KEKE-3310 file (N, C-alpha, C; in steps of 0.2 Angstrom, whole numbers, plus 5000, padded with zeros to 4 digits):
npx = (5061:5065:5067:5075:5075:5084:5090:5087:5082:5081:5089:5101:5103:5116:5123:5126:5120:5120:5112:5105:5103:5095:5095:5089:5091:5099:5104:5107:5119:5118:5109:5105:5105:5096:5093:5080:5069:5056:5048:5037:5022:5028:5034:5041:5058:5073:5088:5102:5111:5119:5129:5128:5140:5147:5155:5150:5142:5130:5122:5109:5108:5103:5109:5123:5139:5136:5129:5133:5133:5136:5140:5141:5143:5145:5138:5126:5120:5116:5121:5118:5126:5124:5128:5131:5117:5101:5087:5079:5081:5072:5063:5055:5065:5069:5075:5079:5078:5084:5086:5100:5110:5119:5123:5132:5125:5119:5103:5091:5077:5061:5052:5060:5064:5061:5059:5056:5060:5054:5055:5064:5062:5069:5074:5076:5082:5082)
npy = (5028:5021:5025:5021:5025:5024:5020:5028:5031:5030:5041:5048:5065:5072:5063:5052:5047:5039:5040:5032:5030:5022:5013:5004:5009:5010:5022:5030:5037:5048:5056:5070:5071:5074:5080:5080:5085:5083:5089:5087:5094:5103:5111:5102:5102:5108:5101:5097:5094:5084:5084:5074:5066:5068:5078:5091:5100:5105:5115:5118:5130:5125:5113:5114:5111:5101:5091:5080:5076:5063:5051:5035:5030:5018:5009:5014:5022:5034:5046:5053:5060:5062:5072:5076:5077:5085:5087:5095:5090:5080:5071:5066:5060:5063:5057:5062:5062:5068:5068:5073:5073:5078:5088:5095:5097:5104:5106:5114:5116:5109:5107:5103:5091:5075:5061:5052:5045:5034:5039:5041:5038:5049:5051:5061:5060:5070)
npz = (4870:4884:4902:4916:4933:4948:4963:4975:4992:5010:5019:5032:5037:5029:5024:5008:4992:4977:4963:4948:4931:4919:4903:4889:4877:4861:4856:4865:4868:4860:4867:4877:4895:4908:4925:4937:4951:4962:4975:4990:4988:4979:4964:4950:4949:4940:4941:4935:4921:4907:4893:4877:4877:4888:4891:4894:4907:4917:4931:4943:4955:4966:4967:4963:4968:4978:4972:4959:4942:4929:4917:4910:4895:4889:4898:4895:4905:4916:4930:4945:4957:4975:4988:5005:5010:5013:5024:5016:5004:5001:4991:4975:4963:4946:4930:4914:4896:4880:4861:4855:4846:4831:4841:4856:4869:4884:4894:4902:4903:4908:4898:4887:4886:4881:4884:4900:4916:4929:4941:4957:4974:4986:5003:5016:5032:5047)
capx = (5066:5062:5073:5074:5079:5084:5096:5085:5081:5080:5096:5101:5107:5124:5125:5126:5116:5120:5107:5106:5097:5098:5091:5092:5091:5107:5105:5108:5125:5116:5104:5107:5103:5094:5090:5075:5067:5048:5047:5031:5018:5032:5035:5046:5064:5078:5095:5108:5111:5125:5129:5128:5147:5148:5160:5148:5138:5127:5118:5104:5111:5102:5114:5130:5144:5134:5127:5136:5130:5141:5137:5144:5139:5147:5134:5119:5119:5118:5121:5118:5129:5121:5132:5129:5110:5098:5080:5075:5082:5068:5059:5056:5070:5069:5079:5075:5083:5082:5089:5103:5115:5126:5126:5134:5121:5115:5096:5088:5069:5056:5049:5065:5065:5056:5058:5056:5061:5047:5056:5064:5061:5074:5071:5083:5080:5086)
capy = (5027:5020:5026:5018:5028:5020:5021:5032:5028:5034:5042:5053:5070:5073:5055:5052:5043:5040:5038:5029:5031:5017:5013:4999:5012:5009:5028:5034:5041:5054:5060:5074:5068:5080:5076:5084:5082:5086:5088:5086:5100:5109:5109:5099:5108:5105:5100:5095:5091:5083:5083:5066:5064:5069:5085:5098:5099:5112:5114:5122:5133:5121:5108:5115:5110:5095:5085:5079:5073:5060:5046:5030:5028:5011:5007:5017:5024:5042:5045:5059:5058:5067:5073:5081:5078:5089:5085:5099:5087:5075:5072:5061:5062:5060:5057:5062:5063:5071:5066:5081:5072:5079:5094:5094:5102:5103:5108:5115:5116:5103:5106:5102:5083:5071:5055:5052:5039:5035:5043:5036:5043:5051:5054:5063:5062:5075)
capz = (4874:4892:4906:4922:4938:4953:4969:4980:4998:5016:5022:5037:5033:5029:5020:5001:4988:4970:4959:4942:4926:4915:4898:4885:4870:4860:4854:4872:4867:4856:4869:4883:4901:4914:4932:4941:4957:4964:4982:4991:4986:4975:4957:4947:4947:4937:4945:4932:4913:4905:4886:4876:4878:4894:4890:4896:4913:4920:4937:4946:4960:4972:4966:4962:4975:4982:4967:4952:4936:4925:4912:4907:4888:4888:4901:4894:4912:4918:4937:4949:4965:4980:4994:5009:5010:5019:5024:5011:4997:5001:4984:4969:4958:4940:4925:4907:4890:4873:4857:4852:4841:4834:4845:4863:4873:4890:4894:4908:4903:4908:4891:4882:4887:4878:4888:4907:4919:4934:4947:4963:4980:4991:5009:5021:5039:5051)
cpx = (5063:5068:5070:5078:5079:5090:5094:5084:5081:5088:5096:5105:5114:5127:5123:5122:5120:5114:5109:5101:5099:5092:5095:5094:5099:5108:5107:5115:5123:5110:5108:5103:5102:5091:5085:5073:5060:5048:5040:5027:5022:5031:5040:5052:5070:5085:5101:5107:5118:5124:5129:5135:5149:5154:5157:5142:5135:5122:5114:5109:5110:5107:5121:5133:5142:5132:5131:5134:5136:5137:5143:5140:5141:5141:5127:5117:5120:5118:5120:5120:5126:5125:5129:5122:5107:5091:5076:5076:5077:5064:5060:5060:5068:5074:5075:5081:5080:5087:5093:5108:5114:5128:5127:5130:5119:5108:5094:5080:5067:5055:5054:5066:5060:5055:5060:5056:5054:5049:5059:5064:5067:5072:5076:5079:5084:5089)
cpy = (5026:5020:5024:5022:5024:5021:5025:5027:5032:5034:5048:5059:5070:5067:5057:5047:5043:5037:5036:5030:5027:5016:5007:5002:5012:5017:5033:5039:5048:5058:5064:5072:5073:5075:5082:5080:5086:5084:5089:5095:5105:5107:5106:5104:5105:5106:5100:5093:5089:5081:5076:5064:5065:5076:5090:5096:5105:5110:5119:5125:5129:5115:5108:5115:5104:5088:5086:5073:5069:5054:5041:5027:5020:5006:5008:5019:5032:5041:5053:5057:5064:5067:5078:5083:5081:5087:5089:5095:5081:5076:5066:5063:5058:5061:5058:5064:5065:5069:5073:5080:5075:5084:5091:5098:5099:5108:5109:5115:5110:5101:5104:5093:5080:5064:5055:5045:5040:5038:5038:5041:5044:5054:5055:5065:5067:5072)
cpz = (4882:4897:4912:4928:4944:4959:4975:4986:5004:5019:5028:5033:5034:5024:5013:4999:4981:4966:4951:4937:4921:4909:4893:4878:4869:4857:4860:4871:4863:4860:4876:4888:4905:4921:4935:4947:4959:4971:4984:4991:4982:4968:4955:4945:4944:4941:4942:4926:4912:4898:4884:4877:4884:4895:4894:4902:4914:4926:4939:4952:4966:4972:4966:4968:4978:4978:4961:4948:4932:4921:4910:4900:4887:4892:4900:4901:4912:4927:4940:4957:4969:4986:4999:5010:5015:5019:5019:5004:4996:4995:4980:4965:4951:4935:4918:4901:4884:4868:4854:4847:4834:4838:4853:4867:4880:4890:4901:4908:4905:4901:4885:4882:4885:4881:4895:4910:4924:4939:4953:4968:4984:4997:5014:5028:5043:5057)
residu = (VAL:GLN:LEU:GLN:ALA:PHE:GLY:GLY:GLY:LEU:VAL:GLN:ALA:GLY:ASN:SER:LEU:ARG:LEU:SER:CYS:ALA:THR:SER:GLU:ARG:THR:PHE:THR:ARG:HIS:THR:VAL:GLY:TRP:PHE:ARG:GLN:GLY:PRO:GLY:LYS:GLU:ARG:GLU:PHE:LEU:ALA:SER:ILE:SER:ARG:SER:GLY:ARG:SER:THR:VAL:TYR:ALA:ASP:SER:ALA:ARG:GLY:ARG:PHE:THR:VAL:SER:ARG:ASP:ASN:ALA:LYS:ASN:THR:ALA:TYR:LEU:GLN:LEU:ASN:SER:LEU:LYS:PRO:GLU:ASP:THR:ALA:VAL:TYR:TYR:CYS:ALA:SER:VAL:PHE:THR:TYR:PRO:ARG:GLU:LEU:THR:MET:ARG:GLY:LEU:GLY:ALA:TYR:HIS:TYR:TRP:GLY:GLN:GLY:THR:GLN:VAL:THR:VAL:SER:SER)
# end
């Protein structure tokens, strides 16, 4: 499964971005999707996860209230809406997936995911 994350860029604090995670994989609807980020000199951290149908979502404390995960299975694409961005949100953002069918699962752990996108850079200026 190949995932492509895109939509990052340079924005001013307070602005928004929508990241996309696209794949041509026809079994995408059977995958849980997660979003992670890795800031300069930091470990990769979990942000959000969405179950294969989109019915269930879970967020890290750092993401809850400002970031929203969603997916459009008809387009084989997942999204991460980033609102009210802060300079400390500067990082490379990654999407990842794991086959979880038939269960509806969200997952927080890096090790739970089998497939990773290449990452997209988000830079927030003050």
